[in-house]
VEXNU-68767 format. One record per residue: residue in one letter; x, y, z of N, C-alpha, C in turn. Coordinates in steps of 0.02 Angstrom, whole numbers, plus 32768, in hexadecimal, padded with zeros to 4 digits. Atoms other than C-alpha are relative to their C-alpha. Last residue first. Layout:
! VEXNU-68767
AXYZXYZXYZ ...
! end
This chain:
! VEXNU-68767
L7FB780048002CDB7F1B39C8C80177FBC7FE5 E7FE77FD78037CD01F1DE9C61804C7FFD7FFA K801B80168040CCC1F14F9CCE801E80277FC6 P7FD2802B8021CD38F17C9D5D7FE77FE97FBC D802C802C8026CCCEF2129D8F802B7FD17FD8 A7FF380078047CD38F2659E157FCC7FD27FE1 A7FFB80468015CCFBF2A09EBE80097FFD7FB5 P803E801D8019CD1FF3549EE4800B7FB97FEA Q7FFE80128047CDB8F3789F4D7FBD7FE57FEB S80038047800FCDA0F3D29FF280047FF57FB6 E802A80267FD2CDB1F478A04D7FFF7FB57FF1 G80487FF78007CE41F4D8A0047FDA7FCE8029 S80177FDB7FC6CEF6F4B19FE27FB7800E7FF6 F80367FD08001CF23F4269F6E7FFD80278040 G803C80127FDACFB9F3BB9F417FCE80377FFC G802E8023802DD03CF3CE9EB87FC17FEB8024 S800280487FF4D0BDF3F39F3D7FD57FDA7FD0 G7FC3801B7FE4D0F9F4A49F1D7FFF7FB48005 Q7FCD80088033D072F4DA9EA680407FE1801B D7FC47FED7FDCCFE8F4B99F23803B7FF37FD3 I7FC7802D8002CF54F4B29EAC8039801D8028 V7FC77FE48023CEBFF5189EE3803A7FCF8003 L7FC7802B7FF3CE12F4D99F11803A80197FD7 R7FE0801E803BCD9AF56A9F0F803A7FD48016 D801F803F8014CD21F58F9F9E801E7FE27FC1 R800D802E7FC9CD82F611A0007FE77FBD7FE7 S803B7FEF7FD9CDC8F6689F667FF27FC98032 S800580317FCACE79F6459F2D7FC78012802E S800C7FE27FBFCE69F6A29E887FF87FCA8035 V80477FFE7FEECEB5F6479DF67FF9801E8045 E800F7FBD7FE8CF5FF65E9DA47FB58008800B Q7FFD7FFE7FB8CF86F5A59D987FEC8043801E W804080187FE5CF4AF59D9CE57FFE8005804B R80337FCB800ACFDCF60B9CB27FBD7FEA801C N7FF67FCB7FCDD055F58F9D007FCE80387FF9 Y801D80127FBFD00CF5019C97800680388033 R80297FC67FEED02EF54D9BEC7FE57FF98047 F7FD27FC87FFBD0BDF4D29BCF7FDC8042800E L7FE97FF97FBCD03EF44B9BF8803380388009 F80297FCF7FDCCFEBF46A9B508019800B8047 V7FE67FBD800FD07BF40C9AFD7FDA80368025 I7FC47FF77FD7D046F36A9B55801C80477FF5 G80147FF87FBBCF98F3789B0B803A800C802E P801D7FBE7FF5CFDFF3969A5D7FEB800C8048 V7FCF7FCA7FFBD052F2FB9A6B7FE08045800B A7FFB7FE97FBBCFCDF2779A91802D803E8008 A803A7FD77FF0CF9DF26499DA8002801C8047 L7FF27FBC8016D04FF22799B77FC6802F8010 A7FCD7FE47FD4D02DF18C9A20801080487FEE C80207FF07FC0CF8AF16C99C38032801E8031 F80287FC3800ACFE5F177991B7FDF80158042 I7FCF7FC98004D066F0F899577FDB80427FF8 F7FEC7FF07FBBCFD4F088998B803780358003 F80387FE37FDCCF8AF09298DC801480138047 H80017FB8800CD033F07798897FC580228023 I7FC07FE27FEAD047EFCB98D87FFE804B7FF9 W7FFC7FF97FB7CF8FEF9998C9804080238017 G7FE4803D7FE3CF7BEFBD9810800D800B804A L7FBA7FFA7FECCF68F06C97CC80217FBE8013 R7FD87FDF8034CEC7F05D9767804B7FFF8011 E80048025803FCE6AEFDD97D28030801C7FCC A7FDE80407FF6CEA5F029987680007FD77FC0 L7FB87FF48000CE75F0D7983A80277FBF8007 Y7FED7FEF8044CDC4F09E980E804C80097FFB G8004803E8027CDB2F04A98B78015800B7FB8 T7FC580287FF3CDF3F0E8990C7FFF7FBE7FDA P7FE3801A803ECD70F15598B7803C7FD2800A S802E8024802CCD04F160995580207FE97FBF A7FEC80468007CD92F18B99CD7FD57FDA7FCD I7FBF80028023CD7BF24799B180167FB87FF5 I80027FE38044CCC1F23D99D980427FF67FDC V803F800A8025CCA5F1CD9A70800680167FB8 R801680467FFECD49F1B09ACD7FC57FF47FD1 P7FD2802C8025CD94F2579A967FE77FB87FFD I80037FF58049CCF4F2B39ACC80327FD57FDA G801C80398023CCEAF2639B79800080087FB4 M7FD080378000CD61F2DF9BCA7FE77FC57FD7 L7FCD7FEF8032CCECF36B9B9580347FC97FFC S801F800A8042CC5FF3189BF58032800E7FC9 S7FFE8048800CCCD3F30E9C8C7FDE7FEE7FBE L7FBC80148010CCEFF3C99C8080057FB67FF2 L7FEA7FE1803ECC37F3F79C7580457FE57FEC A802680208036CC00F37C9CFB8016801A7FBC Y7FE08041800DCC8EF3BB9D697FDA7FD97FCA Q7FC17FF58022CC4FF46D9D5780227FBE7FF1 T800C7FED8045CB9DF4379D7F8040800B7FDA A802680338025CBC9F3D49E1B7FF780127FB6 T7FDA803B8014CC54F4459E5A7FD97FD07FD4 F801F801A803DCBF1F4E99E5680217FBE7FE9 R80477FEE8003CC0DF5329F037FDD7FDF7FC5 K8029802E7FD9CCAFF4D09F127FB680117FFF N80177FD77FC9CCFDF52E9E817FD07FD68029 C80457FF67FEBCD48F4A59E187FF8802F803B L80237FCF8029CDEAF4AB9DB77FBD8016801D S7FE67FBD7FF4CE5BF4579E387FDA80367FDA A80177FE77FBFCDF0F3BB9E3880168048800C M80467FEF8006CE0CF3A49D7E7FE5801C8042 F80057FC28027CEC8F3AC9D977FB780167FFB A7FE87FCA7FD6CEC2F32A9E227FFB80437FDC I80347FF47FCDCE55F2B99DB68015803A802D F80367FDD8021CED1F2CC9D267FC880118031 A7FEC7FBA8007CF63F29D9D967FC8802A7FE1 S7FF87FE47FBCCF0DF1FD9DCE8014804A7FFC V80417FF07FE4CED2F1D99D1C800680218044 G80187FC38021CF83F1E49CD77FBC8016801B M7FD87FC87FE7CFC0F1679D577FE880417FE2 G80157FF17FBCCF31F0F19D2D80268039801F S80427FE18006CF59F0FE9C737FE680128046 T7FF67FBA8012D010F0DD9C987FBE80257FF9 L7FDD7FDE7FCACFE6F03D9CF68008804A7FF1 N80317FF27FCBCF66F00A9C7380208022803C E80327FCF8018CFDEF0199BE07FD080138038 F7FE17FBE8008D06FEFC49C3A7FCD80357FED T7FED7FE77FBED004EF329C73801D80467FFD V803E7FEC7FDDCFB2EF1D9BC98010801C8045 T801A7FC48021D05CEF1C9B727FC2801A8024 A7FD57FC67FF1D0ADEEA49BED7FE480407FE3 V80047FF17FB8D01CEE289BE68028803F8011 L80427FE27FF4D013EE339B277FF98013804A V7FFA7FBC8019D0CFEE139B1B7FBE80258009 Y7FDF7FD87FCCD0B3ED7E9B8D800E80477FE8 Y80297FF77FC3D031ED319B1A8022802F8031 Q7FD2800F7FC9D08DED4B9A757FDD80118041 H802480237FCAD01AED4499DD80317FE88036 G803380318010D074EDC399707FE17FE0803E A7FEE80417FE3D117EE19999E7FCF7FC97FEF S7FC7801B8024D0FAEEAA992580127FBA8019 A801780108044D04AEECD996780397FE27FD6 L8027803D7FFDD08FEEC09A177FE77FEB7FBB A7FD080377FF7D115EF4199EE7FDB7FBD8004 S7FE0800B8042D08FEFB499A980317FC78004 F802D802A8027D02FEF999A4C80197FF67FB9 A7FF380467FF1D0C7EFD99AA97FD27FD27FDA L7FCF801A8030D0B5F07F9A4E800E7FB6800D T8024800A803ED017F09D9AB5802E7FE47FCA S8024803F7FFAD07DF0819B537FD67FF27FC2 G7FD380388008D0F6F1089B1C7FDD7FBD8005 A7FF080058047D06AF1869B04802F7FC57FF3 Q803C80188024D02AF1619BB3800E7FF87FB6 L800480487FF5D0DBF1749BF97FC37FE27FDD I7FCC801F802AD0E9F2209BAA7FFE7FB58007 G80167FFA8045D043F2549BF880317FE17FD0 F80328035800CD079F2109CA17FE680027FB9 I7FDF80427FFFD117F2799C9D7FCE7FC97FF0 L7FD080058037D0BFF31A9C67801E7FBA7FFC L80258003803FD026F3089CD7802F7FF77FC5 A802280408004D096F2DD9D6B7FDA7FF97FBE S7FCE80338010D10AF3709D4A7FDF7FBC7FF9 R7FEA7FF68045D075F3E89D4380327FCA7FEB L8034801A802CD02BF39F9DE3801480087FB7 S80347FD08011D0CDF3BD9E417FCE7FE17FCF M7FF17FD48039D12CF32A9E867FC7802F7FF3 K7FB97FEF8005D139F2C59F27801080317FC7 I7FEC7FE27FC1D083F2B69F5C8047801C7FFB L80187FBB7FFED052F29D9EA6801180228041 L7FCF7FD48020D0C2F2039EA47FEA80488001 I7FC67FFB7FD5D051F1AD9F23803480307FE2 G80137FD87FC5CFB4F1D39EBE803B800A802F G80057FBA8013D006F1959E1E7FF0802D803B I7FBC7FE8800AD037F0F29E718000804A7FEE L7FE17FFA7FBECF86F0DA9EB28047801A7FFA G801E7FC87FDDCF3BF1009E07801F800B8044 G7FE57FC3801CCFB5F08B9DB37FE5803E8021 A7FBC7FF87FE6CF84F0009E2A8020803F7FE5 I80077FED7FBACECCF01C9E008045800A801F I80177FBA7FFECEF5F01C9D467FFA80188048 A7FC67FD68010CF5CEF7C9D5A7FED804A8001 L7FD67FFF7FC5CEC9EF279DB0803D802C7FF6 I80227FD57FD0CE5CEF5B9D1D802780048041 G7FF87FBB8015CED9EF109CA47FE080308030 F7FBD7FEA7FEDCEE3EE6C9D03800B80497FEE T7FF580097FB9CE26EE559CF78044801C8016 K80377FE77FD7CE03EEA39C4E800E7FFA804A A80107FBA800FCE9DEE989BDE7FCB801C802F I7FC87FD28006CEEAEDFB9C277FE980487FFA V7FD080077FCACE63ED889C6B803580377FFD A801F7FF17FC0CDD3EDC29BFC80337FFF8039 L800F7FB87FFECE3DEDCA9B5F7FE380138043 E7FBF7FDF7FF7CE81ED1D9B837FF7804C8004 T7FEC800E7FBBCDCDECE19B98804380208010 K80257FD17FD5CD9AED399AF680117FF5804A T804580127FF4CE24ECDA9A9B7FDE8034802D F800C80117FBACEC4ED279A577FB57FF28009 G800880477FF6CEE1ED1D999B7FF57FEB8048 M7FBD801C7FF9CF28EDCA99767FFE7FB58011 Q7FE7800E8043CE7BEDF6993780477FE58000 L8024803A801CCE38EDE399E8801A7FEF7FBB I7FEB803C7FDBCEBFEE559A307FDD7FC27FE4 F7FBA800F800FCEA2EEDA99AA80157FBF8021 P7FFC80208042CDE3EED499B880477FEC7FEE T8026803F7FFECDF4EEF49A757FFF7FDE7FBB T7FD880367FE4CE80EF759A657FDB7FBD8001 M7FF58037802FCE21EFE499EB80267FC5801E N803E800E8023CDD1F0679A5D80077FC37FD1 A802A802C7FD8CE67F05E9AD17FC17FEC7FDC A7FE380438001CED8F0A69A497FD37FCF8026 M8005801A8045CE68F13C9A2D801B7FB87FFD V80468014800CCE56F1569AE97FF77FE27FBB D800F803A7FD7CF12F1579B0A7FBA7FE57FF2 G7FDC8038801ECF2FF1CF9A7A7FF27FBF8024 I801F80128040CEA5F2449AB780237FC47FE0 K800280488005CEDCF2459B6D7FE67FE77FBD Y7FCD80207FD7CF18F2F99B7A80017FB47FF8 L7FCA801F8024CEB8F33E9AE5802E7FD4802A L80158024803CCE0CF3709B2280377FD57FE3 I802A80387FE9CE45F3A09BD07FEA7FD57FC5 F7FD480317FE1CECFF40A9B817FD97FC28018 A7FDC80228036CE54F4619B0F802E7FCA801B L802F802D8021CDE3F4889BA380217FD97FC8 I800980397FD3CE79F4CE9C017FCF7FCE7FE2 E7FC5802A8006CEA4F53D9B6E7FF97FC1802B F80088026803ECDF0F57D9B6C803D7FD37FF4 A8038802F7FFCCDF6F5B09C237FFA7FD57FC2 G7FF2803D8026CEA4F5FA9C187FC87FCE7FFE K7FCF7FF88036CE83F6789CA1800D7FBD7FDE R7FBB800F7FEFCDE4F65C9D05802E80087FC4 R7FDD7FC47FE9CD41F6B69CDF80497FF48010 F7FE27FDC8038CD08F6239C76801C80448013 Y7FC68022801DCCEFF5B69D108022802B7FCB D7FCA80027FCFCC7FF62F9D70803E7FE07FE2 T7FE17FBE7FFFCC15F6539CD6803A80028032 F7FDA7FF7803DCBF8F5989CC2802280457FFF P7FC4802A8001CBC5F5769D76802B800B7FC3 E7FCB7FEA7FD4CB52F6109D76803E7FD38001 I7FD57FCA801BCAEDF5E39CDC803B800F802D V7FDE80088040CAA1F5399CFF803580357FF3 A7FEE80448010CA57F5199DAB802D7FF97FC3 E7FD9801E7FCACA54F5C99DF180197FBB7FEE R7FC07FDD7FFDCA1BF6129D4C802D7FE28035 L7FD4801A8034C998F58C9D38804480228000 S80097FE18042C94CF5BD9DDD802F7FE07FCE K80407FDE8003C92FF57B9E8C7FF380207FBC P7FFD7FBF8021C9B8F4F99E8D7FBB801F7FF8 P7FFB80028049C992F46B9F07800580467FE3 V80377FDB8020C9B6F4899FC180087FFE7FB4 I7FE87FD28035CA27F403A0077FC480207FE0 Q7FBD7FEC7FEFCA06F3A9A0AC801B80357FCF G80027FD37FC6C949F3A1A09B804480188014 D802F7FC88009C94FF30BA0287FFB80288041 T7FDE7FBF7FF9C9ECF2A5A0487FD1803B7FF7 D80257FCB8022C99BF1FBA06A80248043800C P801C7FCA7FD6CA14F171A0997FDE80367FD6 G7FD37FC97FF1CA29F0DEA0217FDF8036802A L7FE880047FBBC9B7F045A02E802E803A8014 F803780077FCFC94BF0609F93801A80078048 S80297FC38004C9D8F0A49F277FC87FFE8033 T7FDC7FCB7FDCCA49F0169F627FD980418000 I8008800F7FB9C9C7EF969F2A80238035802A M80457FF27FEDC9BEEFE99E7F7FF57FF3804A G800B7FB87FFBCA7AEFEF9E6C7FBA80118017 I7FD77FE97FC8CA92EF369E947FF8804C800A F802880037FC2C9FEEF0C9E248028801A803B L800F7FBC7FEACA6CEF479D947FD28001803D S7FCD7FE97FD0CAB2EE969D877FF28046801A V801380167FBDCA0EEE5E9D358032801B8034 A80397FD87FEBCA38EEC49C9A7FEB7FF08047 L7FE77FBC7FF1CAE4EE769C907FC7802E8015 L7FE180037FBECA94EDC99C9E801D80448013 V803680077FD0CA22EDF09C0A801C80008047 Y801D7FBE7FF5CAB9EE2F9BAA7FC47FFF802F V7FD07FD97FDACB13ED899BC07FE380458010 F800B80107FB9CA76ED309B8680318025802D N80417FE57FECCA80ED8B9ADF7FF17FF28049 W7FF97FB97FEDCB3CED6A9AD17FBD801C8018 S80097FCF8035CB1BECAF9AD080068047801A I80467FF88011CB66EC409B577FFA80357FCA R802580397FE7CC14EBF89B7B7FB580037FF1 D7FE0803C801ACC96EC699B297FD77FC18010 A800E80038048CC1FECFB9B4780227FC67FDD L80408022800DCC22ECD79C027FF47FF67FB5 F7FFA80457FE8CCDBED029C107FC07FD87FF1 L7FD980248033CCC0ED9D9BA580097FB78013 A802A8008803BCC34EDD69C1980257FDB7FC9 F803180357FF2CC9EEDB59CB47FD37FF47FC3 A7FE180427FFBCD31EE189C6D7FCD7FC8800A G7FC7800B802CCCCEEEAF9C3380197FB98004 S80167FF78046CC1FEECC9C7880397FF67FCF V803E8025800DCC47EE829D247FED80047FB6 L7FEF80478002CCFCEEBE9D277FC37FD67FEE M7FE0800D8041CCC1EF6C9CF880157FB77FF9 G80347FFF8033CC4AEF6A9D8C801C7FF37FBB V802380407FF9CCDBEF389DFC7FC87FFA7FCD R7FD58032801FCD3BEFCD9DB77FE27FBA8005 Y80057FF78048CCAAF03F9DE2802A7FCD7FDB G803F80208013CCA9EFF99E927FF480047FB5 N7FF480487FFECD61F0279EA07FC07FD97FEE S7FD680118039CD38F0D89E65800E7FB57FFE A802B7FFB803CCCA7F0E89EE080287FEC7FC2 L802C803A8001CD17F0A79F6B7FD280007FC4 S7FD7803A800ECD9DF1299F417FD57FC07FFC S7FF07FFF8048CD1BF1B39F37802A7FC47FEC G803C80108026CCD8F1839FE2800C7FFF7FB6 L800D80487FFCCD86F17EA02D7FC37FEC7FD8 G7FC88024801DCDAEF22D9FEF7FF67FB58000 L800280008049CD01F274A00D80397FD97FE1 E800C80448019CCF8F23FA0C480057FFC7FB4 E7FC6802A7FEFCD47F2DEA10E7FF87FB87FE7 D7FC47FEB8024CCC8F349A0B0803C7FD2800E R7FE47FC37FE5CC35F2E4A0F2804080117FDC L7FBF80027FDFCBE9F262A07F80148044801C I8003802F7FC7CB30F24DA05680427FFD8026 E802F7FEC7FCCCB26F2EC9FEB80007FD1803C R7FE97FC37FE0CBC3F2D59F807FD38014803B R7FC480107FD9CB93F2219F5C801A803E8025 Y801580237FC3CAE5F2579F26803B7FF0802D A801D7FCF7FD2CB2AF2D59EAA7FED7FE08042 D7FCB7FD17FECCB9DF2559E597FE580338032 I7FD580227FD0CB13F1D29E5A8037802E8018 V802280027FC0CA99F24B9E07802C7FDF8035 I800C7FBC7FE8CB0AF27A9D767FE37FFE8047 D7FC17FE57FE6CB46F1C79D627FF78046801E Q7FF280207FC0CA95F1839D52803F801E801F S802F7FE27FD0CA72F2029CC9800A7FE38045 A7FE77FBD7FF0CB10F1CC9C6D7FD380238032 S7FC480087FD6CAD7F1169C7A801D80458014 F801780107FBDCA29F1419C39803A7FF88030 F80257FC87FE5CA74F1999BA27FE97FF38048 S7FD27FCA7FF0CAF8F1149B827FDC803B801F V7FD980157FC6CA7AF0869B8C802F80388016 L802D7FFB7FC6CA07F0E49B1480247FED8041 A80077FB97FF1CA97F0FB9A997FD3800B803C A7FC27FEB7FE0CAC0F0409AA37FFD804A8012 L7FFF801A7FBCCA0AF0149A80803F80178026 V80337FDB7FDACA08F08899E97FFF7FE88049 A7FE77FBC7FF4CAADF04199A87FCF8029802A V7FCD80057FCCCA6FEF8E99BD801B80458011 I8026800A7FC2C9D4EFBC995980317FFA803B W801F7FC07FEECA45F00598D27FD77FF98041 P7FCF7FD27FE1CAB7EF6C98CE7FE080428016 S80247FC27FF1CA25EEF298B3802E80348020 E80407FFC8024CA66EE54985F7FDD8043800B A7FF5800A8048CB1FEE56988E7FC0800A7FD8 P7FDE7FC78020CAFDEEA3993980097FF97FB5 R7FBD80188012CA7AEE1F996C802380387FDA V7FE07FEB803FC9DCEE5599C680427FDC7FF5 L802B800A803AC959EE1E9A478022800E7FBD Y801280478007C9CAEE029ADD7FDC7FF37FBF F7FCF8020802BCA11EEB19AC17FF37FB57FF6 G801780008046C96EEEF59B0980327FE07FD1 G8025803D800EC9A7EEBF9BB77FE87FFC7FB9 I7FCE80358006CA26EF4C9BB47FDE7FBE7FF1 A7FDA7FF6803DC99CEFCB9B8E80357FCA7FF6 L80298010803BC924EF859C10802880077FC0 M800D80488001C9A8EF819C997FD87FED7FC2 L7FC380218015C9E0F0329C6F7FF67FB57FFA L7FFB7FF68048C92DF0719C7A803F7FE07FE4 I80348029801FC91CF0259D28800480067FB4 Q7FEC80467FFCC9C4F06E9D5C7FCC7FD17FE1 S7FCC800D8032C999F11D9D1D80157FB78000 I801D7FF98044C8F5F11F9D7D80347FEF7FCB L8029803B800DC947F0DC9E1C7FE280027FB9 M7FD4803B8007C9D0F15F9E187FD77FC37FEE W7FE37FFF8043C952F1EB9DF5802F7FC47FF5 G803580098031C8EFF1BA9E90801B7FFE7FB9 R800E80478005C98AF1A29EFC7FC87FF27FCC R7FC880278017C9C5F2539ED77FEF7FB67FF6 R7FE07FE6803DC928F2BE9EDD80387FD37FE7 G7FDB7FC17FFEC8BEF25C9F57802680107FC1 L7FBB80087FEBC88FF1A59F63802980408001 F7FEF80367FD1C7EBF1BF9F05804B8000800D P803280077FCAC793F24F9EAB800E7FC88031 P80328034800FC830F27C9E477FD07FF7803B V800180377FCFC884F3249E747FCB7FCC7FEC Y804180207FF7C8B4F3A99DF380057FC0802B R80377FD27FF3C944F4269DF37FBF7FDD8015 D7FF67FDA7FC2C9DEF3BB9E037FC180258014 L800080317FCAC9A8F33B9D81800C80218044 F804480197FFCC97DF3CB9D0B7FFA7FCE803A P80287FD17FD9CA25F41E9D317FB77FEA8008 S7FF380077FB8CA7BF37C9CF77FDA8034802A W803D800F7FDACA23F3859C4E800D7FF6804A L80397FDC801BCAA8F3DF9BE77FC07FF28027 F800A7FC17FDCCB38F3A89C577FC280257FE7 K802E800A7FC8CB20F2F89C117FF580408028 I802D7FC77FFDCB6CF32F9B6C7FD07FFC803B T7FDD7FC1800DCC08F2C29B647FD3803D8005 Y7FD07FF47FCBCBBEF2289BB7802380437FF8 P80207FE37FC3CB27F2369B448031800D8039 L80067FB78001CB9DF21D9AAD7FDE801D803E G7FF17FE47FBECBC5F16A9ADD7FFB804B8004 V803B800B7FD5CB6AF1289A44800D801A8047 L802C7FC58000CBF3F17B99DC7FC47FF6802D S7FEC7FD67FC6CC6DF0F09A0F7FD4803E8004 F802E800B7FC8CC08F084999680158027803F M80347FCC8000CC69F0D499077FD07FF8803B G7FE47FC17FE9CCFFF06699317FCC80378006 I7FF180077FB9CC99EFC79922801C8041801D V80407FFB7FDDCC54F002987B800A7FFB804B A80147FB98003CD04F021983A7FBE800B8024 L7FDA7FD97FCFCD39EF7598777FEC80498001 N7FC87FDA801BCCAFEF1F98128021802A8035 V80147FBD8014CC3FEEA89875803E80277FEB K7FDE7FEA803DCC81EDF698757FE680447FE7 E803080078037CC03EDB498F5801A801D7FBE D801480468006CC8BED9699767FD37FF57FC4 T7FC78021801ECCCEEE4699567FF27FB67FF6 M80017FEF8047CC20EE8A9979803B7FE07FDB W80398022801FCC19EE2D9A1F7FFE800D7FB5 A7FEF80478005CCC9EE679A4C7FC77FD87FE0 Q7FD080078036CC9BEF1B9A2380137FB67FF6 L80277FFE803FCC01EF0B9A91802E7FF97FC4 T8027803E8001CC72EED69B207FD57FFC7FC1 S7FD780378019CCEFEF619AF67FDA7FBD7FFE G7FBA7FF48012CC70EFEC9B0780217FC27FE5 T80007FE18043CBB1EFE89B0D8046800E7FE7 V803A801E8023CBA6EF6E9BA07FFC801B7FB8 L7FE78033802ECC55EFAB9BCD7FC97FDB7FDC L7FCF7FE5802FCC0EF04C9C1680177FCC7FCE P80187FF18045CB6DF0049C60803680157FCF I80198036802BCBBCEFA59CF47FEF80187FBA G7FCD801C802CCC25F0309D417FE77FCD7FCF S7FE97FCF8030CB99F09C9D8980317FE27FCE S80387FF3802ECB42F00A9DDE801480327FCA I8009803C802ACBE9EFD59E297FC9800C7FCC G7FC98001802FCC08F0879E667FFD7FC47FD2 L80157FD48037CB5AF0869EB2803880077FCD F80308025802ACB92EFED9F157FE5802C7FC7 F7FE080388023CC2FF0459F547FCF7FDD7FD1 T7FD67FE58037CBDAF0EB9F7C80217FC87FD9 V802C7FE48033CB52F0919FDF8029801A7FC5 L801980378028CBD3F02AA03C7FD280187FC8 M7FC98016802BCC29F0CAA0727FEB7FC47FD4 
! end
């Protein structure tokens, strides 16, 4: 359990290194908002990581075995890429910064692939629930390190030194990789490309409504993600300091997300999954509208606290239902590859569709921008009216099936979630 927690921290650190923390650095250096928005494209590897995940499954490094070997390799490369930010300034070398950010995203996505697989192998079926929870909490701690803590330091030391410290923080993952249990010999690696690549995809696309489900996954959190991509520049432009941003939006906001996830999980026991997705989706859209109210109110500290709390609570609730839905789609024989495909699709709004958000914010103004983001959530909610058709899946021995009466699950176990893409 400690291994899953510490690897969760290692997995959570790189996301904000190229996300809101880098946005704050660029905002400090007066980089154009449209450029800041376009930087979301550097996260593209998170959306296509399924393309090379079979490679990491198929081949074994010459040291530490298949899982721990690839983890250590990705962590060393991550440390070098993050440390490279010490040598650049976003205002002077935006293209070099973009290349470094893309490398961080690629190595981070590779680390996630291996950590997800490793976690499934070191935990017994009855331990997956607790292990996944600890991994998610560790991930949030990693976000605190690269988010709130980095912003706190940036008010006191230069951004370049902040990134050196973030690179050093990855030692926690490297040490865990060395000390973690060895899983070689427990799981037989794929023997052919067909076994590793083709069969998981053909299994998924045989289900009814396969393409509708993919569209729903793409659209469900799109409005929430578009708004989140611009909240850091928005809060800073409203006149709040980086320390206030760290305390409210990063530290307190992350705690609100965790609380929202717990609340969502409890409510899922009492309601159907479809109802939860519908209600939580509507609440997410409403929380996005709250940022329009903040833009109208101006520099009001307590309005910011209330808005960030509401937005993160509803986001956490939506994530809890989304994780449950994702788990219901996976055939247990192919969970790793199928989940890599679906989680990659979830990352598309964050990386590609969110890229023009800076341009939209400049053209529409903050009030109308957040209204637009709230309206963008409507198509995903509308897809839920097709939900009953998606339920018509075979209840084979190794498939997880949604219990329509309670919103829970029947079957063997839930696959671990990848919080990074949520």
